[in-house]
N, C-alpha and C positions, 0 to 999 in steps of 0.2 A: 504494500500500500504506500501511497505517497500523500503527503499533506501539502496541499497547494496554498490554502489560506485557512485561517482559524475557523474551526467548526466544520471543515469539509475533509472528506477522505476520497481519494481516487485510487482505484486498483490498478496495478501494473497491467498493461494491455494483455500480456500473455495469460495472466491469472484471470482477468475479466472474461476473456474468450472461453476459458475452461468452465468458469462459473456459469456463463450464459448457455453453453452447450448442455450442461447438466440441468439447468432450469428448464430449457426447452424439451429435454428428454423426459422430465418428471412431471410436467404440468400439461394440462389440456390446452390445445391451441386456443380455445375461447378465453381461457384465463390469461394466457400470454397476451392476447389481443386486448383484453381489458386493461392490462398493465400498461401497454403501449398507448392506448387511448387516454388513460388517466394522466400519463406523463405528458402527452401532447397538450392536454387541457391545462395542466399545471404550468409547464414551462412556457407556454404561449403568453402567459400573463406576467412573466418575469423579465426584467430588463437585462440587456447586455449580451455580448456574443457567446458567452459560455451557455447561458440559458437557451439562446436561440439554437445553438448547436445541438443541445439535448433535445429540443423540440423537433428539429429536422431529423435527427437520428431516429427518433421514434416514428416520425412520419414515414421515413424510408422503410423501417421495419414493417409498417402497415401497408407498404406497397405503393405509396404515393409517388408521383413523378411529375416532371414538367412544371407547368404554370403554378400549381399550388406551392411547390417548393421554392420556385423563383421568387414568389411574392413574399416569402418569409425570410429569405436570405438577407443577412447583413454582413458588412465587412468585419472580418475577424472570426467569423463562425468556423471557417474552414480549418483553422489552426486546431480547433478542438475535435474535429471530425477525422483527421488524418489517421489516427491510431485505431479507429473503429471500422474502417472500410471492410476489413476481412470478416467482421461479425455480421454484416448486413446480408440479407437474402439477395439473390440475383434479381435484377429488374424484371418486371412482368414481360413475358415473351422470350426471356433469355435462360430459362430454367432448366 
């Protein structure tokens, strides 16, 4: 784990991928979808590039593409998404 700022914890990307794989294997797809939807709702109301990256990450996990993501993008969000690319499902039609 890494501490980036007071009160927050960020898992090392390799550990996060293992944890996510286990979560997806143990939980029903509907439960995982509900988690992603709740995260989108929460992070969409938070300020800053870190929160926007979290929102976009969960939108990507839900299969959103194109215009809806473009509308939510802000400068600086990409920095927080780089390490998560391998965790995301393939885009629709590429599976």
